[in-house]
N, C-alpha and C positions, 0 to 999 in steps of 0.2 A: 504494500500500500504506500502511495506517495506521501512523503513527509511535507506537510504544509503548515505545521504548527511548531512553535517553540514553547516548551515549558521550562521556565528558568530555574526554579527550585523544586525539590521533591514534593513539598507540601502545598504548592500553589494549587488553587482551585480554578484558575483561569490560565489560558495559554494565548500566545500571540500568533496571528495569521501571517505567515511568511508570504503568502499570495492571497489574492481575493478568493473567497470560498463561496460556492453557490449553495443555496438551500437544498437540502437533501443529500449533499455530498458527505461521504464518510472519510474522516481524516484521523491522524494519529498524533498524539503528544506523549512521548515516552512510551509507556506501556498502555496508555489509555486511548481507546477508540471512541470517537464522538461523531455523531451525525448532525450537521448544521441544521438548526430549526428555521434559519433565515439566512439571507446573504450576510457574510462577514467581510467588511472591507479590509484591504491590505493594511497590516499594522495594528488592527484592532483586536479586541479580546473576545474569546469564546469561553463559555462556562464548560468546565470538564466534568461537572456533576451538578445535581440540583443544589441550589443555594437558597436557604430560607430568608424571608424578609428579616432585616436587621442583622443577619449573619455577616461576619467579616468576609470580604473578598480579598484573597491572598495572592500577591504577586511579589517576586523577589524574596519570597519567604516571609513577608510582612504584610499586615493589613494595609490596603490602599483605600479603605473606606468600608461602607456596608451596603448591602443590598437594600434598596429603597422599596422593593416589592419582591415577591418570589421570582427566582430565575431558574428556568428549566435547563438541564444539561443540553448543550448544543446551541444555546441562545447567545446572541450578541450582547456583550456587556459594555455599556457606555453610559452617557449622561442620563439616559432615560430610566435606568434602573440601578445606578451606582451613585452614592452620595458620600461626601467627605465625613470623616470622624472628627475633624479638627475644629477647635473653637478656643478663643481667648488665650489668656496667659496660663502658663503651667509652672509648677515647681519641679525641680529636678534633683535626683540623687546620683552621686558619682558611683558607678559600678564599673571599676577599671577593666578594660579589655585590651591589654597590651599586646599588640601584634608582633609576630616574628618577622625579622628582616627578610627582605626578598632575596631570591637567588639571582645573583648578578654575574654568574659565570658566563664567559663567552661574549661579553659585550664590550664595546670600546669605552675606555675610561679617560680619554683625553680628547680635546678639540683644539683648534687653532684660533685663538682670539687675541684681542688687543688688551694688554695689561696696562691699567691706568696707574697714575701716581699714588692714588689712595688704596691700591691693592685690588680694587674691583676690576672686572674683566668685561669688555664689550665684545659683542659678536659682529658689530658693524662699526665703521669709523666714519660717521656721517656728520654733517653740519645741520643743526636744527635751528630754524628761525622761529622764535617763540614770542608772541605778543603778550604783553602784560594786561592788555585789555582788548575787547572785541572791536573797538573803534579802528584799530590799525590792521584788521584782518586782511583787507585788500592789499595794503602796503606789503605785508609779509609774503603774500602770494606772489605779487609782482617781483619782489626781490628774489624769491626762490627760483622763479622761472628764468630771470636774468642770470643769476649765479650758476644755475645748472648748465646753461649753455656756455658760459665763459670758463668756469673752473671746476665743474662737476667731476672731471676726470682725475683731479688731484686727491679725491677721497672716495668714499663709498656712496656718495650722493648728497644732495643738498635739498632739504625739505622744509616747508612751512607747516606750522600746526595752529591754524586759526581755531578759536574757541568761542564760547558763548558767555564769558564772564569778565570780571576785572574792574567793574565800576557799578555804582548804585547798589552796592551790597552792604549788609550790616552783619555784625555778630558772627555766628558760626559759619554762615555762608562765605563771608569774606575771608575768614581764617582758612576754611577748606580750600578756597581758590588759591590762596597764597601757598599753602602747604603742598598742594598738588603741583602747581607750577614750579615751585622750588625743587621738588623731587625730580621733576622732568628735566630741569636744567642740569641736575647732577647725574642724570642717567648715564651709565657707562657706554651705551651704544652711541651717544653723542660725543664724538671726539672734540667738537667745537659747537658753541652756541652763540647766536646773536639774539639778545633780548631787545625787543622793540617796544617802546612806550610812546603813548601820545603825549603825556606830560601833565594832564589835569585830572586823571582818573584816580579813584580811591587807591588802586593798586599801583601808584606811581613808584618810581625807583626809591624815593625817600622812605616809603613805607615797606617796599618789597625787599630791599637789600638786607635789612636785619633778619628777615625770615630766611632769605637765601643762604646766609652764612658765608663761610670762607670759600673763595673761588680761585682758580688759576686764571689770572688776567690774560695770559696768552691763549687761553681756550674759551673764555667767556667775554664777549664784547657787548657793549650796550649803546643804544641810540634812543634819544628822546626826540621824536620827530618835530615837536613844536619848537625845539631849541636849535634845530639845524638851520644854519644860514644857507639858503638856496635849496638845491634838490636833495631831498632826503634819500631818494633811491640811489643816487650816485655816492652819497656818503655811506649809505649802508653797504654798497658794493665794495668800497674801500676796506671796510671792516671784514667783510666776507673773504676778500682776497688774502688778507692777513691770516685769517683762520685756515683757509685752504692750504696756504704754504706751510703752516705749522703741522697740519694733519698729513701732508704729503710725506713726512718723515717717519710716520708710524708704520710698524710692521707686525704682522701676525706671528705668534709663537705658540708652542705647545703648552697647554694648561690643563689641569685636572677638571673633570666634570663636576667636582665639588664646588667649583666657582660658578656653576650655573644656577640661576633662579628661574624656574619654569612655572608659567602661569597657565591656568586651565579655565575654559569658558565654554558654555554651550548656548546656542541660539537657533531659533527655528527648529526646535527639537521635535522628533516624532517618537513613536513607540520603540523604534529600534535604537534610538540614541542610548538608552539605558541598557541595551542588550549587546551592542557591538562597540560603537565608537567610544562611549564614556568608560566602560570597564577596560577597554584597550588603553585609554589614557591613564587609567588607574595603574596599569602595569608599569607605565613610564614613571608615574609618581612614586611607586614603590621602589623602583630601581634608583632614581635620582636621590631619594632620601636615604636609601641604604648606603649610598656612596657619599654621604655627608653634604649633598646639595640641598636645595630648597624647592618646595612645591607650594603654590599659592592658589587657593580657591576663594572666590567671592560669591556674589548672588545669594546673599543671606536669606531672602524670602523663599528661595528654592532649596533651602535646607529644612524649612518648616515641615514637620511630619517625619523627618529622618534625622533630626538633630541629635537625638540621644545616641545614635551610632557614633557620630563624631565626638560627642562629649565624652563617651566612655573610652575613646581611644586617646584621651588627653594624657600627657606624660606626667601630670601631677595634679594634685587637688587645686593648686593655684591656677593652672591652665584650664581646668574644668570650669572654675568659676568665671574665668575670662570668656569662655565660650558661652556660658549661660548669659552673661551680660551682653554679649554680642547678639545673641538670638532675641532675648527679651527687649533689648534696646531697639531693635528694628521693628518688633511687634508694636512697641509703644509709639514709634514714629507713625504707624498706620492709625493707631487708636487716637492719637492727638489730632488727627485730621478727620476723625469720625468715619474712617473707612474700614471695611472688613479686612481682617488680617489675612484671610485665605482666599482672596479674589484672584485666583490663578487656577488652572493654566490659561494660556491665551487661546483665541479662536483657532489659530493655526495649529497649536499643540493638539487641540481637540480633534481637528480634522485628521491629524496624524496618528490618532489612536490613544492619546493621553487623556484621562478623564478627570482625575482628582489631583490636588496638590501633593498628597502623600505619594501618589504614583510618580509624579514629575520629580519630586525631591529624591525619592529612592533611586531613580535613574540618574539624577543630576550628581549626587554625591559619589557615584561610582568613579568619577574622574579623580577622586582622592585615593582610590585604591583601598589598601588596608594600612596605609602609613600612619605613624604616630603623629598626633596633633601636638605641636610644640609651642604654639603661640597664636595670638590674634593681632591684627593690624587695623589701625584707624585710617581714614582718608589721608593720603599723602605720606603715610609712615613707611619708611624704607624697611624692607625685609633684611634682617641680619641673622636670623636663627635658621640653622639647618632643620630639616623635617618639614612636616605639612603645616602651613600657616593659613589661617582663615581670616579674610579681610572683609571689613564692613563694606557694604555697597548693595545697591538694588540689583534686580535681575536685568534691567534695561541694558541692552547690548552695548550701546555707545558709551554710557557712563561706566559700566563695569570694566570694559577693556581699558579705559583711562585710569581707573583705580589700580588695575593690575600693572599698567605701565608705570604709575607713580611709585610703586613699591620697589622698583628696580629690576623687575623681571626682564630678562633679555630676549625671551622667546615666548610665544603664546600658542598653545594648542586650543583650537576652536572647533568643537564638534557641531554638526548640524544634520538634521534629517529632512527638513523641509527645504533647506537652502538659505544661505545668507552670504552676500558678497562682502560684508563689512570686514575691514582690516584695521589693525592697530598700527601705531607708530613703530612697533617692533615687528620682526618677522613673525608671521601668523601662519602656522601650519593648519590648514582647514581640512577637516576629516569628515567624510560623508559616512552616514550610518547605513546606507543602503546603496545597491548597485544602480538603481534608477537615477538617483540624484547625481552620482558620480558620472554617469554617461551623459546626462543632460547639461551639466554645468562645468565644462572643462576649465573655464577661466577662473572658477571659484575654488576648486577642490585640489588639494595636494595629495591626499591619501584616501583610499577606498576601504573602509572597515566593513563594507557590505560583503566582502569575500568571506568573512567569517560565517555568514549565513549559507555560503556554498560549501563549507567544510574546511576552510583554512583554520588551523589551530590558533588560539590566542598567543601561544608561545612564538609561533612563526611570525604572526602579524606584529607582535611586540618587538621582535628583533628587527623587522623591517622599519617600523616606526622609530625605534631608537637610532638606527643607522641614518634615517632621514633627519632626525634631530641633530646628530653629530655633523652631518654634511651641511645643514643649515647654519649651525653655530660656527662652522668653519668658512662660511661665505657663500654657499649656494643659495640662490634667491627662491623665495616662496612666491606663490601666485599673487598674493596681495602686493608684494614688492614689484613684480613684473608688470602688473596692470594698474598700479597706482592707487590701490585701496588703502588709504592711510588717514585716520582721523581721530580727533579727541573730542570729548564733551564732558564738562565739569558738573558735578552734582550740585543742585540748588535745592534749598529747603526753606527759604525764608522770604522776607519782604524785599521787594525790588523797588528802589526809590524812584 
């Protein structure tokens, strides 16, 4: 009998359709045969036995909600008969589940990167043109275009990063903007930075430089456009020429993978994201942390419903309480605005077969593998701890990739099942969860995890993806770099003057 279902864990009472299934068709999941009582769309769930009303629906070995009405064996399980169990604030108890280190035999342990004066390592040697305020966004774009044509060959590229902030902000929002921009200026992939200010914004250089801290003036240049006599574009070009000459002396050298900080993100997820692409990333997270590197997860709302798994992998009681604060702090953010804490998944997620937030979260945290959680990070806080770090931030793709950039991650693994072209300011390895997406979107996708559905083992796929990471860290370009998908967006939470 043809296999058209995936049963993820032994005690699951639903399985996922690998292909669309027609009513009356008999298929098999593990040792269980089931006849479809209705059409089951690709990626959606089918009941493997009768499920009573209010009974838990089990996937990934955990409850993803409860049956809102009786569900017959072979029925389609989705929003019409499955409801979330989640509500409000929770209290948590630390029940340590300390994982064993991953097997790292047979994988590369070095890459060729740029060692910076502060000991951090970049995997690119680029010039970044960063506005302190959105008013000069067009100026930085024009400078990047001019500089790339004139002196882009002296480094790994020259790029502008316009954004949505820097003025008319108060309190926490203003501090968040400053911290994120400061961390981006210090990012090791930026061999040189030109800071461009308008001159009258809240985040002018007088107020930004104390937050920025110590800099290498041969690597970080500044321009206040209101103060430039004459053409600010020509003056900006003079500064970029100086930076390009400085960067032209830099050379790659062999460094250990412990110098890597790897970020993980999912966007446009489908039911297979938690089956193929995300757990495959989890293998990478396990290996990089076993070799004393760092892995970083954000998207805190997409941990709701699976947070205790991460909490119990904390390396200490102190870290556990930090994770509790991270989770409850983001719940409080929703409640302060009178919004439901569990207003997720998105319409696209639901079309892809994800029904409840528990289901989405249990798939989402697969990107962290089984690594030990060693710390939490706030907006703009740089990652310094080896191990798995959890960073505050929403699920919004543009904001969360910027959060991950600001922590100092040099490379981003971005999984997707529905498809998403978004790219970060750092090399973004885009991973498709299924073959259909990979075949449709060649310009978006770097690796196809859908081959796991065809029988490729996770071990083989993980070795391939690890090798791709090493090649990328050593200079090979990802699709987001080749096709120019690079952007940032800064989190806002308060009054705009």
